[in-house]
C-alpha positions, -999 to +999 in steps of 0.1 A: -079+309+208-076+320+172-062+299+145-050+314+113-046+305+077-022+325+055-027+333+019-012+355-007-036+375-028-026+376-065-014+409-079-003+408-115-015+394-148+008+376-173-016+351-188-052+359-195-060+353-159-031+357-135+007+362-137+032+335-129+053+359-108+027+366-081+040+345-053+073+332-039+095+313-040+106+282-060+101+248-076+120+220-093+121+223-131+145+194-138+135+167-137+101+183-143+081+183-111+044+181-107+041+218-101+064+225-130+042+205-155+010+217-139+017+253-128+048+267-144+041+253-179+004+246-181-018+272-163-054+266-151-068+291-176-052+273-205-072+242-196-104+261-198-097+287-225-066+277-244-045+248-256-028+232-226+006+215-232-003+189-205-040+180-206-035+158-175-035+190-154-073+193-160-078+167-133-066+192-106-071+226-123-109+223-130-134+222-101-164+199-101-186+228-111-164+235-141-147+266-127-110+272-124-091+262-093-070+293-087-046+274-063-029+263-095-013+298-099+004+294-065+026+266-078+059+281-066+047+285-029+045+249-016+063+258+016+065+252+053+086+266+081+100+233+094+132+213+093+117+190+067+111+153+063+144+142+078+137+157+112+100+165+116+081+139+136+054+130+132+055+135+094+026+154+079-001+135+062+005+148+026+039+140+011+044+163-020+030+195-003+042+186+032+009+201+045+020+234+031+009+264+052+002+283+020-026+259+014-041+258+049-018+231+063-036+205+042-036+188+009-023+207-022-033+202-058+000+184-063-008+158-036-038+145-057-032+109-069-039+116-106-020+103-136+007+130-135+029+137-165+062+119-163+098+122-175+123+095-184+153+090-161+183+067-159+198+056-126+231+072-118+242+108-120+213+132-129+210+170-127+184+185-105+175+222-110+156+245-086+141+276-101+141+303-073+134+333-095+103+342-074+124+348-043+162+345-051+173+335-016+209+324-024+226+338+007+204+320+033+200+287+015+210+257+037+206+224+019+188+203-007+175+168+000+159+141-022+141+108-013+129+081-038+102+055-036+112+019-026+122-006-053+089-025-051+068+007-054+039+006-078+022+039-086-016+037-085-039+064-098-064+072-070-041+061-042-024+090-023+014+087-017+025+079+018+058+082+036+059+044+037+062+044-001+096+061+002+130+051+015+136+063+050+168+082+042+175+107+014+195+094-015+210+128-021+217+156+005+238+186-005+247+215+017+252+250+003+283+267+017+280+299-002+304+288-030+296+268-061+312+234-064+312+206-091+282+191-073+262+222-065+262+254-086+244+287-081+233+303-114+228+339-102+219+352-136+191+327-141+181+325-104+186+288-103+204+262-082+218+233-103+231+201-087+242+166-095+227+136-075+234+099-079+199+084-083+195+047-071+187+019-095+150+015-102+127+001-128+095+014-141+076+044-126+087+060-094+083+093-075+111+115-062+104+139-033+127+169-030+132+198-005+150+231-007+157+243+029+168+278+041+189+285+071+176+284+108+169+322+106+137+313+088+136+275+085+116+282+053+114+251+032+100+243-002+087+209-013+081+192-046+075+158-062+088+144-096+071+115-114+098+096-133+101+065-154+133+044-154+146+025-184+180+013-196+206+033-216+215+069-211+193+093-192+166+105-216+148+132-198+129+150-225+129+188-219+094+201-225+090+229-250+084+261-229+085+296-243+101+322-221+106+359-228+132+380-211+130+418-217+164+435-215+165+458-197+138+441-176+107+462-174+070+460-176+067+498-184+085+519-210+083+556-218+090+577-248+111+564-277+138+538-275+146+501-279+144+469-260+162+436-264+138+406-267+155+375-256+139+340-259+171+321-254+160+308-220+131+290-237+133+252-230+135+226-257+160+213-283+165+228-317+139+255-313+125+278-339+114+313-329+087+336-340+081+370-324+050+392-329+035+423-313+000+437-309-011+472-298-037+498-304-012+516-327+012+491-341+029+517-363+049+528-333+068+494-331+091+473-352+110+441-346+145+439-363+143+401-370+113+382-358+128+348-364+159+351-341+160+339-305+174+373-296+163+404-314+156+441-309+122+459-305+122+496-316+095+520-304+085+556-310+071+581-285+033+576-282+009+605-278-010+585-252-007+553-233-004+520-253-006+485-239+020+466-260+018+428-261+050+410-271+044+374-280+069+345-287+061+312-303+088+285-300+086+251-316+105+219-324+096+183-334+082+176-299+057+204-299+053+242-295+047+267-268+038+304-267+039+331-241+033+368-240+043+398-219+024+431-217+044+462-216+028+496-206+041+522-230+036+558-217+045+591-233+079+605-223+075+619-187+097+621-157+085+599-128+101+588-096+077+558-093+078+523-108+044+505-112+044+471-097+008+463-107-027+463-090-029+460-053-054+432-058-074+416-086-099+401-062-122+427-048-133+406-019-148+416+014-128+406+045-138+394+079-134+411+113-101+400+127-084+395+093-050+412+089-034+427+057-001+442+049+023+448+021+052+423+018+082+440+002+109+418-013+143+435-014+170+429-039+191+411-013+162+386-007+150+402+026+113+405+032+098+433+052+061+438+060+043+472+060+027+479+085+049+456+106+021+438+124-005+441+097-036+463+095-064+448+115-098+446+098-127+459+119-164+461+110-160+494+092-132+481+070-147+449+057-157+460+022-131+458-005-133+495-013-127+504+024-098+481+033-079+488+001-083+526+007-074+523+044-043+502+037-032+526+009-034+556+033-014+537+060+014+529+035+015+564+020+016+579+055+050+562+060+065+585+033+088+556+023+097+539-009+063+523-013+030+540-023-005+528-032-031+545-052-035+561-087-006+579-103-015+614-115+016+631-129+038+615-103+015+619-073+001+587-059-034+591-045-055+564-029-091+560-042-121+541-028-121+517-057-107+482-049-099+476-086-080+508-092-053+512-066-019+501-077+014+494-059+043+518-067+080+518-056+105+545-061+127+540-091+159+542-069+146+518-042+162+485-032+127+470-032+125+445-061+088+437-058+059+440-034+027+420-028-005+421-008-002+397+022-034+385+038-038+366+071-073+352+077-086+349+113-109+320+120-140+332+138-143+322+175-159+288+178-168+291+214-193+320+212-227+319+197-255+345+196-292+336+190-321+361+189-350+351+212-384+346+197-411+371+205-391+402+196-412+433+188-404+468+177-395+479+212-378+448+226-352+424+214-335+396+234-304+375+227-291+342+242-253+342+245-234+310+250-196+311+255-167+295+274-149+328+276-150+347+310-152+379+290-166+384+255-170+414+232-201+418+211-198+442+181-231+459+173-216+482+146-237+466+117-268+456+137-287+489+135-288+490+173-272+521+188-261+511+223-262+547+235-300+550+227-314+517+242-319+505+277-299+473+283-313+445+304-280+429+313-298+396+324-271+371+335-241+393+326-222+422+338-219+447+309-197+476+299-204+497+268-176+513+247-189+527+214-204+499+194-187+472+216-206+456+245-183+437+268-199+409+288-186+392+319-204+359+323-215+340+354-200+306+361-230+287+349-229+302+313-208+280+290-206+270+253-238+250+256-257+269+283-267+304+272-274+335+293-299+362+284-294+399+276-321+422+263-326+457+248-356+481+252-361+508+226-385+531+244-386+562+220-357+548+199-363+534+164-379+499+162-357+469+169-373+445+145-351+430+118-318+438+133-287+417+124-269+397+150-239+412+168-205+396+161-184+379+188-149+392+191 
């Protein structure tokens, strides 16, 4: 049997490493959750190369060898397809990540028992806010639930959270009916759900665990933990300073001459000061009407050639400062039916036989559709990054739909055999909002082993095959052995040859620990010494 782990491969850059809008779907931003502090606000690359707002994040973002843990960019994808903590039994081992399938059904960064950043909270009515801008599923939202640690809970760095630390029932459970109420409001413009919950009385440091669940059509559910400190008086949750840029109209690509509205009003923090700046190869093409306003206008002239325009915003108050940037591609005025969604992949990695890849298209109504529907299966000839990116691009383009992959040459999208050059495009009039590369990794068979026998010479090679499978396929595509040009000594097996695939039917005595023999004689064929092992399929 095959087991599978599912991953999203990152597609766009908004920081110096990777964009924050690569994956779906949501996280809690008020009270600030662990993946808000360490993910939405502080990115892994800021720990290594910049000035992080929350230095505590280094404990999970930096690997023991000093490299960046790229899982930190997937902060909005702590998800499962379950009914959540109220109904799942037995409960998963890890609380905050709920054994997220986006992280191999195991521990996420946000399950690590480090000294997480905290926010202040007062018992009683508190606002909870979910940011769902990475996949605005308003229509199929079902409910929100929150649990809190028991009154005698003591947070200990180094000790993982357990379900025994929490109350057995949620202190707040709100069902979404499709209409906003005084308790639960849908902020469609900001892609957020805002709700009021009555938080039980507590003292000192505690952890709140929250869930956003979608309807039974998907049972998709997102999980998050908040580290809070209770004290007397009014609720004093300090909103961290976070710079946010909204481009109006929203676009990462502009053409010709015109203007854009730069809006930093959604930046977080009290009594903020604003400072806009731009950088480009030719800055004379651009001007900002008033660089000190939260909302201002950027004017641009028609360039003679492509410019990569970087718009930056610095916001600050007495509690600190934060900066962010957006890169806008500025092209000369041309008519194009395609909108550029970014690179197909930033990681030109080789894949394994049995892996599957597809394009996940997110529509404006929140629907997800995969192209091709069942994924493109990776075989031995498609393992290299240049090959699988090229093959997938050709499959997508052959559909003649709203999506295309390749290089844009005057409106014609053509795939190239260069993993770092192919980009994803969508027609400008399409209902597709965004599209991502979806990757499903197949774990190799664990009950098939191949060992080369000693004593091989240029004209003979023997292999010992151990397997529990009644039938097993051996792929000789990358071994250098042409099955059509050798004599096969079937040994213990019954054999059938189809191209580079040798199908074996084993006798009853061959199993996972007791191997059977099969051999190859070269005769006048090229020497057999040094050949790679065939792969079990």
